[in-house]
N, C-alpha and C positions, 0 to 999 in steps of 0.2 A: 412494581418490579424495577430494580435499579439496573441501568445499562452501564457496562464498563467501557470507558474510553481508553484507547491505546494511542500513545504518542508515536507518530510516524516522522517526527523531526520538525524542528524550528517552529514549535507552537501549533502544529497541526495534529489533529486527533481524528480517529475513526472509531465508530462503534464496534466493539469486539464481535458481537453477534452477527454483524452484517458481512464480515470478511469470510470469503469462501476459500481463498488460496493466497499464499505469499510465494512469489517465484523470483528467480534472478533474471535480469533483463538481457543476458548475453546470448541466448539462443535465437535463431531465426524466427521460430514461431512466436516468441515473445515480442520481437521487433514488429512483426506483422500485427499482432494483437494491439500493440501500442498505436501503430499507425491507423489501424481500422477504428479504434476508439477515438482518436483525434479527429478523423474525418466525420464520424457520426456524432461528435459532441459529447462523448461519454468519458473523456479523459480529464483527470484532475491531477495537475502537476504541483506536488507539495515539496519539490526539491529546492525551491528558492534559488534557482540558477546553478545549482551544483550538479555533479554527476549522478545519474540515476543508478542506485545500487540494489533496489528491489521494486517489485511491482505487486500491488495488492489488487485482488479481484473481488468485487462485492457481489452479493446476491441480486442486486439490481443491475448487474452487468456493467457497472462503472469500473474503470481502471484507474488506480491511484499510483502515481510515481512517487517514490521516496528516496532520499539520499542516505537513508540508514540501511545497513546491511540486513539481508533477509534473516540471518541467524539472530541478530539482535532483536528484531521485531518479534520473531518467534519466541524468544526468551521472555519478552514483555507479555505475550499472550499467556505463556505458562505461569507467570507470576501474577496474573490477573490485572495487569496494567499498572502495577504499583511502581515500576521502574520509570524514571523520567529521563 
C-alpha cells in the first residue's frame, strides 16, 4: 500500500493518512493547543522561521506548524498530494 505525502512547505512532507485536521492558528484554542504541544514535546515546526498560517493535527496527537495557508494544504489533500 502506497502512502501519499503532502507538501506542507519548504521541503517538509507529512503522510496524508495520518492527518486528522487542518486548522487556522488565529483562535485562542489553537494557540493553547500549540503551547500545550510545545510543552509536551509534540510540536513540529515546519515554518522555517516564517509566520504560522496553518496547524495540522495528526492521529498520533502531534501538532505540525506550517507557513502554507490551510486552504492550500486542503487543496493538496484533494488532489492527492500531486501539487508541489
